[in-house]
VOPAGU-2260 file (C-alpha; in pm, 1 decimal, decimal comma):
REM VOPAGU-2260
SITE   aa  ch    i         X         Y         Z
SITE  MET   A    0    -102,7   -1013,0    -485,9
SITE  THR   A    1    -154,4    -737,1    -225,2
SITE  SER   A    2      21,4    -437,7    -354,8
SITE  LEU   A    3     217,7    -283,6     -72,5
SITE  PRO   A    4     455,0      31,0     -44,8
SITE  LEU   A    5     736,3    -121,2     171,3
SITE  GLY   A    6     940,4    -312,9     -72,3
SITE  ALA   A    7     769,7    -242,4    -389,0
SITE  TYR   A    8    1021,5     -86,5    -597,9
SITE  ARG   A    9     880,6      62,3    -903,0
SITE  PRO   A   10    1126,7     184,0   -1151,3
SITE  GLY   A   11    1087,7     534,3   -1286,8
SITE  ARG   A   12    1264,2     844,8   -1440,1
SITE  THR   A   13    1149,4    1099,5   -1158,0
SITE  TRP   A   14    1384,9    1316,5    -950,7
SITE  LEU   A   15    1296,6    1099,8    -660,4
SITE  HIS   A   16    1437,6     779,6    -838,4
SITE  ARG   A   17    1763,4     959,5    -959,9
SITE  LEU   A   18    1844,2    1076,2    -605,5
SITE  PRO   A   19    2119,0     845,5    -471,7
SITE  ALA   A   20    1992,2     593,7    -220,5
SITE  GLY   A   21    2234,0     741,9      42,1
SITE  ALA   A   22    2089,8    1069,9      14,1
SITE  LYS   A   23    1735,4     933,4      47,1
SITE  LEU   A   24    1826,8     760,3     365,9
SITE  LEU   A   25    2003,5    1020,3     505,4
SITE  ALA   A   26    1696,3    1240,2     429,2
SITE  LEU   A   27    1454,3    1013,8     593,7
SITE  LEU   A   28    1685,7     995,6     910,2
SITE  VAL   A   29    1674,7    1389,3     915,3
SITE  THR   A   30    1327,2    1410,7     882,3
SITE  ALA   A   31    1255,0    1163,3    1154,7
SITE  VAL   A   32    1458,5    1390,6    1396,6
SITE  VAL   A   33    1291,5    1707,6    1279,9
SITE  VAL   A   34     965,4    1550,8    1321,1
SITE  THR   A   35    1032,8    1450,8    1687,7
SITE  VAL   A   36    1195,0    1801,2    1779,9
SITE  VAL   A   37     931,9    1994,3    1595,4
SITE  ARG   A   38     582,5    1996,0    1816,0
SITE  GLY   A   39     226,1    2072,8    1736,3
SITE  PRO   A   40     -72,9    1961,5    1496,5
SITE  ALA   A   41     -14,6    2224,1    1238,5
SITE  SER   A   42     340,0    2091,4    1174,2
SITE  ALA   A   43     209,2    1721,0    1144,1
SITE  VAL   A   44     -75,4    1836,0     884,6
SITE  ALA   A   45     196,7    1995,3     689,3
SITE  PHE   A   46     421,9    1713,6     712,8
SITE  VAL   A   47     139,6    1459,1     593,0
SITE  ALA   A   48      54,5    1714,9     296,9
SITE  LEU   A   49     436,6    1684,9     208,1
SITE  ALA   A   50     438,0    1306,1     246,2
SITE  VAL   A   51     136,6    1284,7      -0,4
SITE  ALA   A   52     291,6    1515,3    -229,7
SITE  LEU   A   53     610,8    1302,8    -255,9
SITE  VAL   A   54     386,1     970,7    -278,8
SITE  ALA   A   55     230,0    1123,1    -577,3
SITE  TRP   A   56     548,8    1262,1    -705,6
SITE  SER   A   57     722,3     893,5    -665,2
SITE  GLY   A   58     466,3     742,2    -931,8
SITE  ALA   A   59     294,7     486,6    -657,1
SITE  PRO   A   60     -63,2     448,5    -759,2
SITE  LEU   A   61    -296,7     567,1    -502,8
SITE  ARG   A   62    -521,6     289,7    -499,5
SITE  ARG   A   63    -232,1      74,9    -393,3
SITE  THR   A   64    -105,2     328,3    -140,3
SITE  LEU   A   65    -457,2     345,4      22,9
SITE  ARG   A   66    -468,9     -35,3      16,8
SITE  SER   A   67    -159,1     -53,5     218,9
SITE  LEU   A   68    -263,6     178,4     493,0
SITE  ARG   A   69    -561,8     -19,7     584,8
SITE  GLY   A   70    -386,6    -193,3     864,7
SITE  PHE   A   71    -218,1     144,1     990,8
SITE  ALA   A   72    -603,0     288,2    1003,8
SITE  LEU   A   73    -695,9      37,2    1280,3
SITE  VAL   A   74    -399,5     121,5    1479,2
SITE  ALA   A   75    -460,4     502,1    1403,6
SITE  ALA   A   76    -811,1     475,2    1538,7
SITE  ALA   A   77    -700,0     327,3    1841,7
SITE  LEU   A   78    -406,4     550,6    1911,8
SITE  THR   A   79    -637,7     863,0    1821,1
SITE  ALA   A   80    -887,9     776,8    2053,5
SITE  TYR   A   81    -668,7     692,3    2343,7
SITE  GLN   A   82    -473,3    1047,0    2261,1
SITE  VAL   A   83    -785,5    1225,4    2277,4
SITE  TRP   A   84    -913,5    1090,0    2595,6
SITE  THR   A   85    -589,6    1127,4    2760,9
SITE  ARG   A   86    -436,0    1447,3    2626,0
SITE  GLY   A   87    -689,6    1599,3    2377,5
SITE  TRP   A   88    -704,4    1640,5    2010,8
SITE  ALA   A   89    -393,8    1823,0    1958,5
SITE  PRO   A   90    -173,4    1572,4    2055,9
SITE  ALA   A   91    -373,4    1318,0    1878,5
SITE  VAL   A   92    -329,4    1473,3    1558,3
SITE  GLU   A   93      42,4    1549,5    1633,9
SITE  THR   A   94     112,5    1170,5    1718,6
SITE  VAL   A   95    -120,7    1029,7    1451,1
SITE  GLY   A   96      25,9    1243,2    1173,7
SITE  ASP   A   97     378,5    1224,0    1236,0
SITE  LEU   A   98     335,0     836,4    1214,8
SITE  LEU   A   99     119,8     865,5     893,9
SITE  GLY   A  100     402,8    1091,6     747,2
SITE  MET   A  101     691,1     843,4     822,2
SITE  ILE   A  102     502,7     545,8     690,1
SITE  LEU   A  103     424,2     745,9     355,5
SITE  LEU   A  104     787,0     864,2     338,8
SITE  ALA   A  105     930,2     519,1     405,6
SITE  GLY   A  106     693,8     393,0     108,0
SITE  VAL   A  107     824,6     677,5     -95,1
SITE  LEU   A  108    1197,2     546,6     -39,7
SITE  THR   A  109    1142,1     198,7    -101,5
SITE  THR   A  110     898,8     276,3    -429,1
SITE  THR   A  111    1193,1     489,4    -568,6
SITE  THR   A  112    1488,6     306,2    -448,2
SITE  ALA   A  113    1582,5     -71,1    -558,0
SITE  VAL   A  114    1664,9    -286,4    -236,7
SITE  ASP   A  115    2016,2    -368,3    -395,8
SITE  ASP   A  116    2101,6      -0,9    -361,1
SITE  LEU   A  117    1991,3      19,7       2,1
SITE  ILE   A  118    2180,3    -262,1      83,7
SITE  ASP   A  119    2512,2    -130,9     -74,2
SITE  VAL   A  120    2444,6     208,7     129,1
SITE  VAL   A  121    2413,8      -5,7     451,5
SITE  THR   A  122    2731,9    -204,4     383,7
SITE  ARG   A  123    2920,6      76,8     289,9
SITE  VAL   A  124    2827,7     262,0     606,2
SITE  LEU   A  125    2911,0       1,0     836,1
SITE  GLY   A  126    3237,5     -68,6     664,4
SITE  PRO   A  127    3457,3     117,5     917,4
SITE  LEU   A  128    3301,2     -71,8    1193,5
SITE  ARG   A  129    3486,7    -395,1    1100,5
SITE  PRO   A  130    3760,3    -381,7    1337,7
SITE  LEU   A  131    3472,0    -357,0    1616,8
SITE  GLY   A  132    3361,9    -698,6    1474,8
SITE  VAL   A  133    3080,1    -580,0    1273,6
SITE  ASP   A  134    3041,3    -778,9     960,2
SITE  PRO   A  135    2864,8    -527,8     691,4
SITE  ALA   A  136    2792,9    -818,0     454,1
SITE  ARG   A  137    2570,4   -1002,4     719,4
SITE  VAL   A  138    2398,9    -672,6     824,5
SITE  GLY   A  139    2338,1    -579,9     475,2
SITE  LEU   A  140    2176,6    -937,0     424,3
SITE  ALA   A  141    1951,3    -917,0     735,8
SITE  PHE   A  142    1850,2    -562,4     614,2
SITE  SER   A  143    1767,6    -721,1     265,7
SITE  LEU   A  144    1564,9   -1014,9     438,6
SITE  MET   A  145    1374,9    -767,3     655,5
SITE  ILE   A  146    1279,3    -538,1     380,0
SITE  ARG   A  147    1171,2    -846,4     155,8
SITE  ALA   A  148    1005,5   -1035,4     437,9
SITE  LEU   A  149     784,1    -744,9     547,5
SITE  PRO   A  150     541,1    -733,7     232,9
SITE  THR   A  151     541,2   -1102,1     230,5
SITE  THR   A  152     450,6   -1137,4     603,7
SITE  LEU   A  153     181,6    -859,5     563,7
SITE  GLU   A  154      16,1   -1044,9     245,9
SITE  ILE   A  155      29,7   -1366,2     433,5
SITE  ALA   A  156    -185,0   -1196,1     696,7
SITE  LEU   A  157    -424,4   -1070,7     429,1
SITE  GLN   A  158    -472,7   -1408,7     288,7
SITE  THR   A  159    -521,5   -1560,1     620,0
SITE  ARG   A  160    -801,5   -1304,9     722,0
SITE  ASP   A  161    -980,4   -1362,7     365,4
SITE  ALA   A  162    -955,2   -1741,1     422,9
SITE  ALA   A  163   -1114,5   -1708,9     766,7
SITE  ARG   A  164   -1376,5   -1488,0     651,4
SITE  ALA   A  165   -1469,6   -1716,6     389,9
SITE  ARG   A  166   -1531,2   -1982,2     632,0
SITE  GLY   A  167   -1700,4   -1776,0     857,6
SITE  LEU   A  168   -1434,0   -1767,2    1109,4
SITE  GLU   A  169   -1325,4   -1381,0    1073,8
SITE  ARG   A  170   -1379,8   -1356,7    1455,7
SITE  SER   A  171   -1166,0   -1648,5    1556,3
SITE  PRO   A  172    -822,1   -1555,9    1701,1
SITE  ARG   A  173    -716,3   -1930,6    1629,0
SITE  ALA   A  174    -834,2   -1927,8    1276,0
SITE  LEU   A  175    -642,8   -1606,9    1216,6
SITE  LEU   A  176    -317,1   -1663,6    1412,7
SITE  VAL   A  177    -262,2   -2024,6    1375,6
SITE  PRO   A  178    -225,6   -2063,3    1000,6
SITE  MET   A  179     -43,4   -1709,1     967,8
SITE  VAL   A  180     223,1   -1815,6    1230,8
SITE  VAL   A  181     272,3   -2170,6    1061,4
SITE  ARG   A  182     283,9   -1996,5     713,1
SITE  VAL   A  183     565,1   -1741,5     836,5
SITE  VAL   A  184     766,2   -1952,8    1016,9
SITE  ALA   A  185     741,8   -2213,3     730,9
SITE  GLY   A  186     881,1   -1934,2     475,0
SITE  ALA   A  187    1133,3   -1838,5     739,8
SITE  ARG   A  188    1258,5   -2181,8     748,1
SITE  ALA   A  189    1278,3   -2229,6     363,8
SITE  THR   A  190    1476,8   -1877,7     321,7
SITE  GLY   A  191    1698,7   -2028,1     626,8
SITE  ASP   A  192    1755,0   -2342,6     438,3
SITE  ALA   A  193    1815,5   -2166,2     104,0
SITE  LEU   A  194    2097,7   -1941,9     290,6
SITE  HIS   A  195    2256,0   -2258,4     472,1
SITE  ALA   A  196    2280,0   -2429,9     102,3
SITE  ARG   A  197    2470,7   -2151,4     -23,2
SITE  GLY   A  198    2707,0   -2109,2     301,8
SITE  LEU   A  199    2570,2   -1781,4     375,1
SITE  GLY   A  200    2537,6   -1700,5     754,0
SITE  ASP   A  201    2731,2   -1957,3     865,7
SITE  ASP   A  202    2998,4   -1941,9    1154,8
SITE  GLU   A  203    3343,9   -1923,5    1013,7
């Protein structure tokens, strides 16, 4: 099974594990705002260093974390090249560094926080919006499905790529995309059928 940071909760006794889920979600939100406001490559490098330190502190295995960033590495390379070409090195370091830092911090959040705790926070926060027609339980369910589906989807993508490579078709978009889409859709339909069988998500 592919090891991924998002959704891969690891029980532990670090101070990061002991922090309430709400406090960690709020800290992630505030950090995203600060990163957006503070400009410059130096702040981006410092942000990545802080994120790496927190990843190590969370107990996430280094090899697993590095493997999970392989997909981002391709995006980062393309984004860096474009930024360097259009704006120069400083904006490139800032943009890619900020993205990498946020990805790592999101990994810290999900590594140290059980999914059920995150759902409880989302449900409580949205509770006051019930008079406006918001159903906190359904939003929490959607949030849970999103978190659980991302690692599965990424794993399917990697398995499909490996299967295509084994057949010598790693450069064929059809050999990569068609099996992946079929498996993802099949998984989504199976989840929908399971929810429907339990009466979840049905209109009242």
